[in-house]
C-alpha positions in Angstrom: -23.6 -28.7 -26.6 -19.8 -28.9 -27.6 -17.5 -28.8 -24.5 -14.3 -26.6 -25.3 -11.0 -27.0 -23.6 -9.2 -23.5 -23.0 -6.2 -22.2 -21.1 -6.6 -19.0 -19.6 -6.0 -16.3 -16.9 -8.8 -15.1 -14.5 -9.0 -11.2 -14.9 -11.8 -10.6 -12.4 -15.0 -12.2 -10.8 -18.3 -10.9 -9.5 -21.0 -12.3 -7.3 -23.9 -13.7 -9.3 -26.8 -15.1 -7.4 -26.4 -16.5 -4.0 -23.6 -19.1 -4.6 -22.4 -18.4 -8.1 -19.8 -16.2 -9.7 -19.4 -14.6 -13.1 -15.7 -14.8 -14.0 -13.7 -12.8 -16.7 -11.3 -15.1 -18.4 -8.5 -14.2 -20.9 -7.8 -17.4 -23.0 -5.6 -18.2 -25.8 -8.4 -20.0 -27.8 -11.4 -17.9 -27.4 -10.0 -14.5 -26.3 -11.9 -12.8 -23.5 -15.0 -14.1 -22.3 -17.4 -14.3 -18.9 -17.9 -17.6 -17.7 -20.4 -18.9 -15.2 -19.1 -20.7 -12.2 -22.0 -22.5 -10.3 -21.8 -23.2 -6.5 -18.2 -21.9 -6.2 -19.0 -19.9 -3.2 -20.1 -22.9 -1.0 -17.5 -23.7 1.6 -16.6 -27.0 0.2 -16.7 -26.0 -3.5 -14.3 -27.9 -5.7 -13.6 -25.1 -7.9 -13.4 -22.2 -5.5 -9.7 -21.6 -6.8 -11.1 -20.8 -10.3 -12.6 -17.4 -9.7 -9.3 -16.1 -8.0 -7.6 -13.3 -9.9 -4.2 -14.3 -11.7 -5.6 -18.0 -11.6 -4.1 -19.6 -14.8 -5.9 -22.9 -15.3 -7.3 -25.3 -18.0 -11.0 -24.6 -18.2 -13.6 -26.7 -19.5 -16.4 -24.4 -20.9 -19.8 -24.9 -22.6 -21.4 -21.9 -24.5 -24.7 -21.2 -22.7 -26.5 -18.1 -23.9 -24.6 -15.0 -23.4 -22.3 -16.7 -20.9 -20.0 -19.7 -21.3 -20.4 -22.3 -18.0 -17.4 -23.4 -16.6 -18.0 -27.2 -15.9 -14.3 -28.0 -14.7 -10.9 -26.4 -14.1 -7.6 -27.8 -13.6 -5.2 -25.5 -11.9 -1.7 -24.4 -13.6 -0.5 -21.7 -11.5 -2.2 -19.7 -9.0 0.5 -17.0 -8.8 0.0 -17.0 -5.0 3.4 -15.2 -4.2 1.6 -12.1 -5.7 -0.7 -11.9 -2.6 2.2 -11.9 -0.3 3.7 -8.5 -1.3 0.8 -5.7 -1.8 2.9 -3.8 -4.2 3.4 -6.8 -6.3 -0.5 -7.4 -6.0 -1.4 -3.8 -7.0 1.0 -4.0 -10.0 -0.1 -7.4 -11.1 -4.0 -6.1 -10.7 -3.0 -3.1 -13.1 -1.8 -5.8 -15.6 -4.9 -7.7 -15.5 -7.2 -4.6 -15.7 -5.1 -3.3 -18.8 -5.3 -6.7 -20.5 -9.1 -6.5 -20.0 -9.3 -3.1 -21.5 -7.0 -3.8 -24.5 -9.2 -6.9 -26.0 -12.8 -7.1 -26.7 -15.0 -10.2 -25.7 -14.4 -13.3 -27.8 -11.6 -11.5 -29.9 -8.3 -13.7 -29.9 -5.2 -12.1 -29.4 -2.7 -14.6 -28.8 0.2 -12.1 -28.5 -1.4 -10.1 -25.8 -2.3 -13.3 -23.9 1.4 -14.6 -24.0 2.5 -10.9 -23.0 0.1 -10.9 -20.0 1.2 -14.5 -19.0 4.8 -13.7 -19.0 4.5 -10.5 -17.1 2.7 -12.3 -14.5 5.8 -14.6 -14.2 8.3 -11.9 -14.4 6.5 -9.9 -11.3 6.0 -13.3 -9.6 9.2 -15.2 -10.0 11.9 -13.4 -11.9 14.2 -11.0 -10.1 13.5 -8.3 -12.4 12.1 -4.6 -11.1 8.5 -5.0 -10.7 7.9 -1.4 -11.4 10.1 -1.4 -14.7 8.2 -4.7 -15.7 5.0 -3.0 -15.3 5.9 0.2 -16.9 7.1 -1.7 -20.0 3.9 -3.9 -20.0 2.0 -0.5 -19.9 3.8 0.8 -22.7 3.6 -2.5 -24.9 -0.1 -2.2 -24.3 -0.3 1.4 -25.7 1.8 0.4 -28.7 -0.4 -2.8 -29.2 -3.6 -0.5 -29.3 -1.6 1.6 -32.2 -0.4 4.4 -30.1 3.4 4.5 -30.1 4.9 7.3 -28.8 7.4 9.7 -30.2 10.4 10.5 -27.9 12.3 12.8 -30.0 10.6 15.8 -31.4 7.3 17.9 -30.6 4.9 16.6 -33.1 3.3 20.3 -33.2 6.5 22.5 -33.8 8.9 19.5 -34.5 11.4 21.1 -32.1 13.3 18.5 -30.0 12.4 18.3 -26.2 14.6 20.6 -24.3 13.1 21.4 -21.0 9.4 20.8 -19.8 7.6 18.0 -21.5 3.9 17.5 -21.1 1.5 14.9 -22.3 -1.3 16.2 -24.2 -4.2 14.2 -23.0 -6.3 15.5 -26.0 -3.9 14.1 -28.8 -2.1 11.4 -26.5 1.2 12.9 -27.8 4.1 14.5 -25.9 4.4 18.1 -26.7 7.0 20.6 -25.5 6.3 23.6 -23.1 5.5 26.0 -26.0 2.9 23.7 -27.3 1.1 22.4 -24.3 -2.6 22.8 -24.3 -5.2 23.4 -21.4 -5.6 19.6 -21.1 -1.8 18.7 -20.9 0.1 17.2 -17.8 3.8 17.5 -17.1 5.8 14.7 -16.9 9.3 14.8 -15.3 12.3 14.3 -17.6 13.4 11.3 -15.7 9.9 9.5 -16.3 10.0 10.6 -19.8 13.5 9.6 -20.2 12.6 6.1 -18.7 9.7 5.6 -21.2 12.3 6.3 -24.0 14.6 3.8 -22.6 12.0 1.2 -22.1 10.9 1.4 -25.7 14.1 -0.1 -26.8 15.0 -2.6 -23.9 14.0 -6.1 -23.6 12.4 -7.6 -20.5 15.4 -9.6 -19.5 17.6 -6.4 -19.6 15.4 -4.4 -17.2 18.1 -5.1 -14.5 20.5 -2.7 -16.2 18.2 0.3 -15.8 19.0 1.9 -12.5 16.2 4.2 -11.5 14.0 4.8 -8.6 10.6 3.0 -8.3 8.9 6.6 -7.8 10.0 7.6 -11.4 8.7 4.2 -12.9 5.6 4.7 -10.9 5.3 8.3 -12.6 5.7 6.5 -16.1 3.3 4.0 -15.4 0.5 6.6 -14.2 1.3 8.8 -17.4 0.6 5.8 -19.6 -2.5 4.9 -17.8 -3.9 8.5 -18.0 -3.1 8.1 -21.8 -5.0 5.2 -22.3 -8.0 6.2 -20.3 -8.4 9.3 -22.4 -7.8 7.6 -25.8 -10.1 4.9 -25.0 -12.5 6.8 -22.8 -12.5 4.1 -20.1 -11.6 4.7 -16.3 -8.5 2.4 -15.0 -8.8 1.9 -11.3 -5.7 -0.2 -10.4 -3.0 2.5 -11.0 -4.3 4.6 -8.2 -3.2 2.0 -5.9 0.3 1.5 -6.8 
């Protein structure tokens, strides 16, 4: 069996048998995969770090049935500082969960991999507003899935957005008050404006946006609900931010 060397980020891990873990890794080379890490729950296990969320490492893997067996790992970055701030931790956890949802198993997506890695670095190390970084990441995920939002005219009546704005969860589009359906949720004008601004702002310019974290949080939740309804999947992490 051929050993493959990949660089990847641990998205999540699950108990498997008495001392093993199944580890979901997103890699540049093989996309998302499930790795079997044997004996890692033992007190003196050498690779105990390799099943921790956020772990960025060089993994040596061998395809073994439906799993890849992890035979070695060399840590590159643990992003340990994310665990010292609960807000940072939950935001970064959402980034991991959205990355997992946005890519299929063994589907290569190097653009998303770089986006994920850079977003973790921005939240952990850069002096950028973490809620804005996460909101822009959420928007990038939605765009990457092919659902770019229209921020200028209601797609139903073609009128400009003037007062109350709603997200139609059936269509995933923002609509005006006159065109909202029963399955629509209102978004504040501030959160809607933030999403519009973020769509035209690079990450390194996020410090120029002056807005409360509560508005950014509303924007994040709005996008997550949109993704949930479009993909018919449940996103757990945004409920904790």
